[in-house]
N, C-alpha and C positions, 0 to 999 in steps of 0.2 A: 464502535458504532457511531456513525455520523448523526448529528441532530437532524430532525425532520426538516425538509426543504420543500416548499410548494412548487407545483409545476402544472402544466397542461399537457399530458401526453395525448377467425371467422368460424374459427372453428371451435365448437364447444368441447371442453374437456371434462369428462365425468370421472369422479373419484369415488365410486360406490364402495362403502364400507372399507375404506383404505386401511384404517388402523387395524381392523379385524383381519384383513388379508395379510398384512405384514406380521401380525402376531402369529398367524398360522405358518408363515414361511418367511422368517425374518432375514434370511440370507439368500434371497433369490439369486441364483448363480449367474455370473457373466458368461457370455458365449466362450466356447473353447478357443484358445489362442488369442484372447484379448490382450492388447498391449497395456502395460502398466506404466504409470508416470509417478514414480516415487524416488527418483534420483539415484536408484541403484538397480542392479539386475537381481530382483528379489527371488529367492527360492520359494516354491510353493509351501504353504503351511496349512494347518487344519482349518483355518478360517480365511483362506486366501481368496475370498470372493468379494472383497471390499473395493470401494472406489469406483471411479467412472471408467467406462469402456472408452478408451481414447483411440484416435486414429494414428497415433505415432508410437515409435519406440524411443524411449528416453535413455540416454547414457549420461551418467555423472562423470564429469571430466576427471575427478579425483579418485573415484572408487570403482568405476566400471572396468571389468576385465578386458573390455574391447577398446579402452582409451589408454593412450600412452603420452607422456610428456617429458620434456627436459626442464620444464618450469618448476615453480614452487608449489607444493601442495599445501593449501591452507586448511587448518582445522584438524579434527572436529573442534568447534569452539561454541560455547553457549553464552559468551559475554556480549551483552548489548553494545552496539557500536563497533563491532568487528565485521569484516567482510564475510568471514566464514559463518558467523551466527545467523546471518540473513539468507544464507544459501540453502537450497534444498539438499538435505542430507548433512547440513552443517559443514560441508567440505566444498572446496573449489580449487581451481588451478590458476595461479597468477603468472603472467608472462611479463618479464621485465627485460628489455634489451633485445637487440636484433639477434635473430636466430632462435629465440625461444619459441616453442610450439606446443600444441596439444593436438593429437590426432584421434580419430574415431574410426573404427572398422565396422561397416554396416553388417548387421546380422540378417537383414532381409532387404529386398529392393526398396529404393526411395528415390523420389524426384524433387524433394523439398526438405528444408530443415529450418528449425527455429532455435536460435541460440539465446540462452539466458546468461547475461553478461553484466559486467560493471566496468566503468571508467572513473577516474577521478573527476571531481568538480573543478571549475575554473577558480581563479584566485578570488573573484568577486561574486561567485555564485552564478547560476544560470546554465552551467554545464559547458562541456567542450564537445567538439566533433573531431573524430579521429578515425582514419581507415585502419582495417586489419585484413591482411592478405589471406585469401581462401584458396586452398589447393585441392585437387582431386587426383588421387594416385600420382602425386608428385608434380603435376602440371598446374600452372597458375590458372585459376578459374576466374576470380574477380577480387576486387578490394571491397570488403563489406564496409558500408558507411555507418559507423557507430556513433552514438551520442550519449551524453549524460544530461541532456537538457531536461529530461523528465525524471531525473533521479536527484538524490541529495536534498534532505530537508533538515532544518535547524530550528533551534529555539523552542519556546513553549508551544503546546498544542493550541491551535491547529497547524503550527509550524510555518516556516517561510523558506525562501531561497537565499536568504542572507547568511553567509558563512559565519558561524559563531560556535564557541564551545563554552559551556557553563555548568551549572549545578547538576548533580547526578539525577535528581528526580524530575528533570524535564528539559534539559538542554544538551542532549546527546546527539551529535550528527548521526543520521541514519537514512534509510531508504536508498540503497546503493544500486539496485539492479533494474535492468530493463530487458527487452527482448528485441531481437532482429531476425527477420525471416527472409529466406531466399529460395527461389525455384531454380533448379539446375537446367531446366529446359530439355532434360532427357532423363530416362530412368537409369539410375546407378545400380548395378547388380550387387547382391550380397557379396561381401568381401572387399568392396571398394573402400579405400582409405581416404577420408576427408580430413584435412588438416587446416588449422588456424595457426599462422606463423607471423611473427613480427619481422617485417622487411624494412629496408630503407624507405623512408616516407611514412611509415606507420609510427606516428610521433607522439602518441600518448605516453606519459611516464610509466604507466603500467596498464595491463588489461587483465581482467579476471573473467574466466569462463566457468560457469557452474554446470550447465547441462546443455546437451544437444538433443533435440527432438526431431527424429527422422521420420518422414512421412511419404507415402505414395498418394499423391493428390490426384483425384479423378479429373477427367476433362470437364470443362465448364458445362453446367446444366443449360440446356436449350430452353427457349421460351415455351412454357406449357400452352397447350391449345386453349384458345379463348382469352388468354391474357393480353392486356395492352402492353406495348413496348414503350418504356419511358422515354427513350431517345426519339421515338417517332412523335412524341408529344412535346418536343422542344427541350428536353433535359440534356444538359451537357455532361457527357461521360468521359471527357478528356482531362478533367481537373483544372482546365485553364481558367474557368470563370466560376463565380459564385452561382450555383444553380439552385439555391434554396427555394426561391419563389416558384421556379418552373417545376421542381419536384413536388412541392406542396400542391400545386395545381394538378399535377398528374395523379397524385394520391386521391385528391378530392374527386377527380373525374372518374377514376376507377371505382371508387366507393359508390358514387351516384349511379354508375352503370351496373353495379353488381358484378364487376369483373375483377380478376386479379391484375396486379401490376408487376411487370417483369423489369428488373434492372439488369441490363446486359453487362458483360465484363467491362470494367473501366473504373475510373476514379471520379467521385462525385464530391465536389467541394461545397461545403455548407457553412453557414454562419449563424443559424438559429434552429431551434427544435422543429421537428416535423410533427404536426398534429395528426393523429391516426384514430379512426373509429370505424368499425364495420368495414374492414378492408383486408385483403390479402396481398402481401408484398413478398416477392421471391427474387433473390439474386441468383447469379450464376454459380455461386459458391464462395466460401470464406476467403479463398485465395484469389478470387477474380473480381468480385464486386466490392469496392472499397469506398466507404463514406468517410470523409476526413474534413478537418478544418476546425473552426472555433464554435463551441456550443453545438456539437454533433449529438443529436438526441432524437429518439422517438418519444413523443409525449402523449400520454393517455389523459382523458378527462378525469375530473375528480368530482365525486359525490353529486351526480351519479358518474360511475366510471365509464370509460369506453368499453365496448364489447365486440365480440366476434372479430378480433384482430389476430391475424396470422402473419408472422414475419420470420423469414428464414433465408439461409444461403447467402450471407453477406458478412462484411467486416466493418467495424466502427473503430477508426483510429483517431482519437482526439489529440489535442495538444496541451493537456492539462499538466502543469508542472508544480502546482501548489494547491492545497485544499482551501476552497472558498465556500463555506457553508451557507453564505447568503445567495449563492447561485445554484440553481437546480438544472440549468440548461446544459451543463457539462456532464450529464449522466446518460448512459447508453439508452436505458428505458426508464421512464419516470412517470408516475401517476397511477391511475386505476385501470386495470385490465380484467374484465370478466369474460368467462367462456372464451378464452383466447389461448394462443400458443406462441411462444417465442423459442425458436430452435435453430441450431447450427449457425450461430452467430459468434464471430470472433470480436471481442471488445478489449481494447488496449489503450492505455494513456488517457483514460477518462477519470472523473472523480469517483463515480460509482458505476458498477456494471448495470444493475437493475434495482431501482428503488420503487417498490410497489406500495402505493398508498391506499388504505382502505377507505370506503368499502370496495371490496373486490372478491370475486368468487370464481372458482372453476378455471384457474390459470395454470398452464403447464410451462415451465422453464426447463428446457432440456438441451443437452449437447451444446452448451455454451462454453466458450473458452474465454475466460476473463483474466486479464493479466495487467499488472503494473498500474493499478488505480491508486488514487490518493486517499480514498476512503473505502467503504464497504464493497464487497463483491455483489451480494444480493441481500436486500433487506426487505422483509415483509412488515411494513409499518402500519399498524392498525390505528391510524390517527383520527380520521373522520368517520370511520366505520370499521366493522370487522373484516379481516382477511381470512377467507375460508376456502376449504377444498382446493388448496394450492399444492401442486406437485413440483418439487425441485429435484431433478434427477439427471444423472449422467453428465454433470457439468465438471469442468476442470478449471480450478481457480489457483492462481499463483501470484504472490507478491501484492496482495491487496493492502491498502493503507490502513485498514481497520478490519472488523470482523469479516471473515470469508463469507459466511452465511449467517443471517440473523433473523430471529423472530422478535419483533418489538411490539408488544401489546400496549401501545402508548395510552390510548383512551378506550379501546375496545379489545376484544380477544382475537389472537391468532388461533383459529379453531379448525381442527381436522386438516391441518397442513402437514405435508410429509417431505422430509429431506432425506432422499434415498439414493445411495450409490453415487456420491459425489467425491471428488478428490480436492482437498484444500491444502496447498503447500505454502508455507512461509508467510502467513499473514503478518504484516509489519507492526500491527498494533492490535491489542485485544485478542479475541478468540478465533479459532478455526470456525466454530459454530457458537453463536451466542443466543441465549434464550432469555428475554427480559419480560417478566410476567408471562402469561400464556393463557390461551383458552382451554378447550377440552380436546383430548384425543389427538394431540400432535405427536408425530413420530419422527425420530432421528435414527436411521437404520442403514447399515452397510456402507458407511462412509470411511474413506481413508484420509486421516487428518495428520499433518506432519509439520514439525519445525516452527512452532510459534516463537515470536521474537521478543515481545515485551508486553507487560500489563495484561496478561491473559493466559488461557490454557487451551486445551484441545476442545473441550465443551464447557462453556460457562453457563450456569443456570442461576439467574438472579432476580431479585426484586429491586430493580434499579431503574434509573432514568425516568422516574415518574410513571412506571408501568402499572397497569391494573393488576390486582392480585391474581396469582396463578390459580386456576380452577382445577386443572388436571383432568384425567391422568395424562402424564407425559411419559412416553416410552422412548428410552435410549437403548438400542439393542444392536449387537453385531457390528459395532464400529471398531476400527483399528486406529489407535492413537500412538504415533511414533515420535519420540523426542518432543513431546508437547508439555506445556507448563514452563514457566520461566521466572527468574528472579524479578520481582517488582521493585523498581528503584524508589517508588513512593512509600513502600512498606519496609523495604530492606529485608524481605524474606521471599521465598519462592511461592509460586502459584501452582496448584495441582493440575494434572492432566484433565481430570473432570472435577469441577469445583462449583460450590454453592455459595452465593453471596446474598444474604438477606438484608441488604443495606438499608432498605426503606420499609421493611415490614416482615412479619413472620412468614415463613414458607412452610405451610402445612398441607398443601395439596399433594395427592399421590404422585410419586415419581418412581419409575422402575428403571434400574440400570442393570441390564441383562446381557450376558454373553459378549462383553466387550474385551478386546485385547489392548493392554497398555504396555508399551515397549519403550524402554530407555528414557523414561521421564527424567529430566534433569533434577527435579525436586520430588514432589509427592505424586501419588497416583490419584487419591481422592482427598479433596480439601473442603473444609467447612469453615468459611471465613466469618469472623465476628463483625457485626455491624459497628461495634466500638473497637477501634484498632488496638492491637496489643501495644504495650509500652515496654521500654527497657531494652537494652542492647541485645540481650539473649532471648528476647521474645518469650520470657518465662513468667511474666506477671499477668495473670488473667485480668481483663478489663471488667468494668461493671457489666452486669448481665446484658447481653444484646438480644437481638431478635432471634427467634427459634427456627431451627431447621428440623423437620420431623416428617414422618410418613413416607420415608424413602426406603426402597428395597433394593439392595445390591446383591445380585445373584449370578453365579456361574461366570465370573469375570476372571481373567488371567492377567497377572502383573509380572512382567519379566524385566526387571531393572528399574530401580528408582534411586535417585541421588540422596534422598533424605528418608521420607516415610511413605508407607503404604496409605495410612490414614493420617491426615493432618487435621486434628479436631480442635478448632479454636472457637466454635460457636456453641451455645447451649442447644440441646435438643437430643435427638436419637435417630439411629438408622438400624435396619435389620440387615445382617450380612450372612450369606450362605454360599457354599460352593465356590468361594473365591480363594484362589491360590496365588502365592507370590514367591518369586525367586530373585536372587541378586538384590537384596534390600540394603540400602545405604546405612542410615543411622539406627533405625529401629522400625518395628512394624507400625507403631502408633505414637504420634505426637500427642501428648496429653499433659496439660499444665493446669488442670483444675477448672476448665471452662464449663463443666457440667454437661458434657456430651457423653451419651451412652451408645456403645456399639453392641447391639443385641446379636449374639452369636447363635445362628439358627442351624449350625452344623455344616460339615463338609469344607471347612476353611483350613488353611494351613500356610505357614511361612511368614506370618505377620503378627504373632501374638505378643512379641516383646514391646515394651513401652519406654519412652524417654520424654524428657521435657527440655526444650531448647534446641537451638541450631548450633552448628559447629563453632567452637571457640576460635578455631583457626581456619582461615580461608584465604586463598590467593587474592592479592590486591586486584582491583578492577581498574584498568587504565583505558581511557578513550580520548580521541578516536584511535581504533586499533591500527590504522594506517594513516600516517600524516605525510602529506605530499607537498613538496615545494616546487613550483613551476617557474619557468622563465628566469632562472637564476643567471647571474653574470659571474664568470670565473673571477675569483679573487674578491668578490664583494658579498657581504652577508645579506641574506634575505630578511625581510621583516619576520619577526618571531611569530610562531604559531603556538597555541596552547594545547597542553595535554593535561587532563584531569586524572588524579590518582585518588581512588576511593578504597577505604577499608570495608570489606564485606564480612569480616569476622565478628564474633560476639565478644571479643576482647580487644584491647588496644594493641596497635601494631607499632613496632619500632622500625623506622625507615633508615636504610642505608643511603649512601650517596648515589644519585642517579648518574649513570654513565652512558654517553652516546658514542657512536662510532665516529671515526675520523671524518671531518667535514661538517659535522653537526655539533652544535654547542647547546648547553643547558644552562639557563639562568633562572633565578628566583622570580616568580611572578609578583609584581609589586602589590597587587590587590589581594591575592590569596596564596601567599608563599607556603612551600612545604617546610615543615620543621622536622625535628627528630622523631616525632611520634604522630600517629593518627588515632583519634578516639575510636571506640567500638562503633560498629555500624548503627546509625540512627538517622532517619531522614530529616530530623529537625536539628541535627548537630553539625554545624559548619566545620567543626574541628575534626570530623570524620573523613574529610577530603581536602585536597589541596591542588594547586596548579603549578605546572612547570612550563616555562617558555623555551621553545626550541627554535633555533635558527640554523640555516644551512649556508655554507660558503663552498661553492663549487671549486674543486681543485683541477678540474678538466671539463671539456665539453662532453655533453651526453648525460647519461643517467648514472646516479650514484645511489646504491642501496646501503642502508645502515640499520642499526637497532638501538633503541633506547632501553636500557636494562634498569629495573627497579628492584633492588634487593630489599627484603623486609623479613621480620620474624614471622609473618603470617604465611601459611601455606607451603613453606619449604622452598619450592622452586621459585626463583625470581620471575616477576612479571615483565613481559617485554612488549614493546610497541614497534611496529615496522616504520622505518623512515625511508622516504624516497625523494631524492632531489634530482631536478632535471633543468638543463639549460635551454631546452626547446621552448620557444615562445608561443606555445599553443594557446594560452590565454583562454578566452571565452568562446572562440569560434574556430577551433581546429586549425592551427598553423598561422593564426594572426594574433595581434595584440588583444588584450582584454577589451570588452565592449566600451565604446565611448558614449558619453552623454551628449548627444547632438544638440540638445536644447540649450546648452550653456552659451552657444554662440548664435542662438536664434533671436529673432525679434518677436516679443510677445505683445499681443493686443487683447483687449477684453471688451465684452459687450457693455460693461459698466464697471466703475471702480469706486470704492469707498475712499474718500480723501485720506491720504497717508498709507494706503494699502494698494499700491499700483500693481499692474500685471507684471512688471519687471521684477517684483519680489519673488516670483515663482520660478525664476531661473538664475538666481544670484548665488546658488550653491550654499544656501543658509536655511536650514529647516526652522529656524526661529522666526524669520520674517515670513509674511504670507500675503497673497492677493485675496481681497474680499470684494465681491460685487456690492453694489448699492443695496443697503438693507431694505427689505420689503419692496424691492423693485419688480417682483414677479419672476416667472420662469418662462422660457429657459434663460440661462446665463452661459456665456461662452468664454473660453480662454483659448486663443489661437497662437500657434507657433509657426513662424515663417523661417524655414531653414535656408532660404536663399536659392537653393536648387533642390531638385528631386534627389532623395537619397534612400538607400535601403534602410528600413526600420524594422526592428524585431519585437520591441516591447515598449510599453509606456509605464512609468512608475510615478504614482501620485502620492504625495505625502501631506501631512499636517504637522504642526509642532508636536514633538513627541510627548509633551507633558499635558496635552489636551485630553479631555474625557472622550469616550467613545461616541461616535455618531455615524449615521448612515447617509451617504449622499447617492442620489440616483443620477446616473450619468452614462454617457455614451462617448465614443471616440470616432471622429470622422476624419477622412483624408481627402486631399485635393491636390491636383497638379497646378491649378491656375487660381485658386482662391475663390472661384465662382461655383464650379460644379463639385459637389461633395459626395463621397461614398462612405457608407457606414462600415467601419472596420471592427468596432466592438459595439454590439447592440446595447440599447438602454437596459440597465439593470441596477439593482441596489448593491452598493459596495460599502462594507463596514470598515471604517477607520478606527482601529482599536489600539490603545496605548500598549497592550500586551504584545503587539507585533509592530511597535514603533510607529503606529498610525500610518502605515504604508500599505498601499494597494498596488499590486502588479498586474498589468493587463497585457496579455500576449496578443500580438497582431498577426493577421493571416500571413502565411508563408508568401514571400515574394512582394510584400508591401514596399512600395517605392513612391513616396509623395514629397512634395515641397512643403505643403501645409498640413499640420495636424491640429485638430480642434477638439477640445473637451467641451461637451455640451451637458450642463448640469440642470436637472429639472426638479431637484428636491434635496433638502438637507434637514435631518431630524434635530440637528444641534443648533441651528441658527437660520433666520429667514434670509439667507444669502448663500451664494456659492463661496467656498473657501478652499484654497490650495497653497501650501507653503513651497512645494517644488513640483514642477511639471517636467519630468525627465523623459528623454527619448533615447533609446539605446539601439545601436546598430547590431 
């Protein structure tokens, strides 16, 4: 869940007696023939009426009977930091080297496809671009243009794009996947074979394909009668120019006239949020009307909220590659929306899909496709007032960077809100659905929740993040949780599929967990976390009494497969359990180490009555990153070393054997954290429970070399392995070219003012210890300008302060000019936090196609000092 961010973001949606309606029919069935998006071709089951009704057929590259490959099948894998663990279904196909392929046979007609894929990062972060050839029935169709620009995060929360590998509880490279969509221009009949193949010129060291979503896209929707046409009002739909101001004016004109606004097919380039209130906006469809650029957002008002807003039939493609919680302009929908509806919108590469800030009532969010965000999918944040009577239904979310769906009762209650028939796949952090505090009569029903990645489970219910106490009742019914729950590296034990966390207070409000299916949970099915963390390597020592969990009823649930326990009872309190059956249980039915938790057996239970205390004494080593890639290698020369961390996840010490790497790869001891003969038992506070190996690659021939790092140990039996891939292709940071260059190193820097001894030239001397500072108390704005000599292509600006300085926020913008006289805003004015936890670095992405001779940083505020301050002003191509 992302912290609250401020923002400025027609049809009324009534939700009469919603909770009562869902109680009467908790599993309202989907239409016959509904496509499912779960990464497999799932057989129907007794409760197979869960999840969103999606317009596509999804095939998992590794497990679908209609997919075939000569590549490498990855997974299943549940270890954080591996490519398979973040994939839907925990499996994917990797293509390495020319001629490798994966093919999909259509089961019904389709004219479009969306591929969920991964590429390696560049040597210096920021991603690579690489083509991958697409074939239809054996004939070349196109070269898909793939990128990892919006993937790969590193370091401590909220993460960065700077490659690094560090401690297990917070510095694991992750966020590997993105999506690429393509329209064939014709309908392919059932039986057509669509193939992705590595051809000459497809120069990524490897490609990973997780799923292919095939869809029959309808023709573009025509302008409804009575609507205004945005292009007739001067809005550019070609994508060639920034049309923010013109589109805002068109929205205001339509609102004032009481008419809808139609956005014809096209690309609309934006650079700032669009303010909406009392207006209907309709696009030609998610595949036709595309809003893109920097800070692409529809912003509702706050306290009072906007009302009677109806937005549908379009796509929002941002360019967010890192999470910046000081900026709310990179969120698809942000602010308050009452008596409104947002539907049939595709949102990708934004920070958040929809962040709804209370007060807000009567909002419906339906048929949204939210993918590849750096934070939450949808969050109902009752910050300035309650969020009530909100219906979140029929939405598909994949690869969100935080909770897929969240109810955050920050200062007020989320009351009579319903999360019904949604699909949430592979949230990269936290829960598929998170409930933090709560109001009354909230409902979570009929959702398909799959493949949580770290620090969360399928449904997390907690008194956390400063939320108001839960009043209840909360109903959780008829959901299907598949492969949810994950080992938490900060606790060194697993989180349950459905879990309670009374971190900041007792949880005594009524909660009903009724008729849910929990399938193949890597750890426990139901978990009750103690607000005082357990201690000891075996997690067997009960802490001092923590906050209580009680008044919970668990009835008619089915558990089929848990890696550890059905009930992981770590908190004091009690629950009533009835009609709950379990099969394929791992360690025992109940984890019980004397925390004072009571399971009240109300009858009809079975399969989970055994008890045990502790976690496995022996468990396979955890090594990350699971795939280590060496790029731009030179034959006969060793590359710089990359780090691999080895962690003991077992409850007893592990003896390490010698690490062995395939020919071409060498292993040496890391000077800062070398591996010895043993690792201590798992403990997040014990640095002797993990160690670091340094791996280098020496290419013996041109092209790609695959290898393996093998780590024998006494834990877990089978040795742990890490995939190694070396490539001589100089793909660097921009697909086929060298890594990005800092253009500012050769620029001439000038400033509006300089404090003696701290000149502008300090900001491009490649030394983070020196810095430019404007005259103290000289007033705002203050500017720092780089003259590159000639106009050049620019992709991003990186601003730094000395890494040992305390945190501060500077308010700034970035302007561009070809002549030094006429300036264009490239990055609008916003607050940016320089935090020592992220090396006091702020990265700003420039609009696509930026080509300027002059770039200027305009500073209008600094919370740390009455002057502008920058140690490095870096400009990358």
